[in-house]
N, C-alpha and C positions, 0 to 999 in steps of 0.2 A: 634572579635573572631580570635584566632590564630589557624592555621591548621598545622599539622605535615607534610603534603604534599600540594602542590598546588592543589586547587579543580579542578575538570574536567571542561572544558569550557562548557558554556550553548549552546546547539544546537538550532538554530532558522531557521525559514523559511520566505520567503518573503510574504508579503500581497499585492495582486494586488491593484494598485492604491493608495498605502500609503507608507510613509517612516517608519512606524512602522513595527515591525517583530512579528512573532508568536513563542513563546517559546515552544519547544517540550518536553513533559514530558515522556509519554510512547507510544509505538506503538503496537496496537493490530491488528492482521490480521485474517480475516475470511477465513477459508479453504474451498475449493471446493464449491464456491457459485454460479457457473453457471453450469447448467446441462450438457451441451456439454463438458465442461472442466472435470467435474467429470467422464464422460464416457471415455474421452481420457486418464485419469489417472487410468482407470480400476476399477472404483468405481460406485456403483449404485447411480444415481441421485435423488432418492426419497427424499422427504422433511423431513429428519431427523433433529433434533435440530442442530443448527450451532455449530461449534467448532472453537476454536481460538488458535493461537499461538502468540508469542511476538518477537519483535525485540527491540534492545537497542536504546536509543535516538540517539546514534552516528551512527546508520544505515542511518539516514536521511541525504541526500545531496541535496543542492539547485540545481534545475534544472529550465530550462525555454526555451524560444524561441531561445535564444543564446546558441550555443553548449557548453555543459559542458562535463566532463569526469569522468569515474570511472575506477579503475584498475581491471584487471582480477585477481580474488582472488587465493590464494594458495590452493593446495590440492584438485583441481577438474579438470576434463577434460570434464565437461558437464554443462556449465554455462547458465542457462535459463533466459529468460525475461518473466515477467508477468505484463501486463498493468492493472492498477486498478484505480477506483474512490476512493479518500481518503476523509473522513469526519474528520474535526477538531473540537474538543469539546471545548466549551466556558465556561462551569460551571460544578461543580460537582454534583453527585447525585447517589443514590442507589435505586434498585427496581423501575425503571422509567417505568410508563405505556407507552405502544406503542403510545397512542394518544398524549402524551406530549413529546415524544423522540426527535422529530426534533427541539424543542425549545432549546435543549442542544448543537445544532450544530452552530459553529461560521461561518463555510464556508467549501468550497470544493476545491479539487485540483486533478490534474493528478499525479499518482505515478507509480513507477515500484517496484515490489517485485522481486528483482534479487535472484536467487536460485542456490545453487550448488546441482544440481539435482542428481547426482550420490551419493552424501553423504546423501541427504535426503532419497532417496529410499533405500539405504543400512540400514539406521537407522530404517526406517519404517518397513523393512522386518525382522529386528532383534528385533522389539518391543522396540526400544530405542528412546530417545527424538530427535527432529529434529534440535536442536540448530545449529550444525555445517553446516547443509544444508541451513538454513534460517536466523539465527541471528547473523550477522557479520557486522562489520563496512562498511559503504558506500554501503549497500545492498538495500537501499530505496531511489533512486533519486525521488524528489518530487518537483513539480512546485509551482508557487505562489498560495497561498490560496486566493480564491475569497470569500469575505463575502456574507452571505446570503442576506444581504441588497441590494446587487448589482445583484446577479444572481438567487435569489430564491433557492428553494430546487431542487436538481438534482434528478429526479425520472425517467427520460428516456433520450434518445438521444444516438448517436453513441459513442462507445468506441473502439478504434482501435489502432494498432501499426504496423509500417513497420520497416524493417531492410534493410538498404542500398537501400531504395526505393521499396523493395519488400513486398507486403502485407503479414502479419503473423497472426495477431489477428484482429477480427472484430465481434462486437456484438452490443447489445443495453442494456443500463443500466437497462431497464425495465425487462430484462431477469434474474436479480438477483433472486435467490431462496429465500434469506432472504433479505428484503429491508433494507435500512439504519436504518429506525426507529425500525424495528424488531430486527436488530442486536444489536442496542444500548440498547433496552429494555431487551433483553436476557442477554447480557454481564453484565448489571448492577445488575443482581440477584447474580452474583458471585463476583463481584469486584466493589467497589465504583469508578465510573468515576471521574476524576479530570480535572480541566482546563489545557489545553495543551495536553491532550491525542489525539492521532490520531487513527483512525480506517481505515485500508486498507480493502476494502469490497469484495475482491475476483477478480479473473481473468477469462476471457472467454477462450474458446478453441483456439488453435494455438500456444500454448507455444513451444519453440524450442530453441536450443543452439545458443549462439553468441560466436564469437571469437575476439581476439584482432584486433582492427581496424574497427570493425563494428560500424555503426551509427544507433541507435534506435531513432525512432520519434513516439511519442505516443500522443494521444489526447483523450479528452472527450468533447462532444458537449457542447459549452458554457464556457469551461474552458481553451481553447487554447491548444497549442502543447508544448511538452518538447522534446529536442534534446539531447541525451546522447550518447557519444562515449565510447567504451570500449578500454581503453588504454592497452598497452603491460605490 
């Protein structure tokens, strides 16, 4: 097949303990999925149905124990970190029952949902989409994906982030309002999940701005640490 333009490169992530890589299809993000974070964003943390937004595949950036970097994006003066547990989907499905949902997970990773908070809040207050605040290139540094066969399903354990060694975010995965299984089941009612999809499951309280030169170090228990510096 001939293309009129070179096709976009395939985005892939590392797989822990393997030379194989994970091809990224789509990135779904669960909004306000920790009660304390919902409160700090000025919202009621009641258990309403989850809501989702998306990032493009090119938002994913390989991260890991060795320091990597992302650029400080244009058109913002309030660039926030959000540490998250990421679930990587292995097979497609629609209307997935909650009790079967975890069988669709290939593995888990540590991720950052980087956010142009000023643009997001301006859009929210005007009733506009969040894309310029959330959905931009290199806005999702993600560590190696750890297969379920090696780590099991991540249902609890510390999730935390420091900036330049200073604690910023700290909670436990068990504090998710909507579990990974529940998020998968709910999302699959609206959209058929496909192999290669990623679900970023939400961030705990403590989100705050970073500036050029800052080093973010985030971890989820059992999944290691990612180190990401904000370049100028």
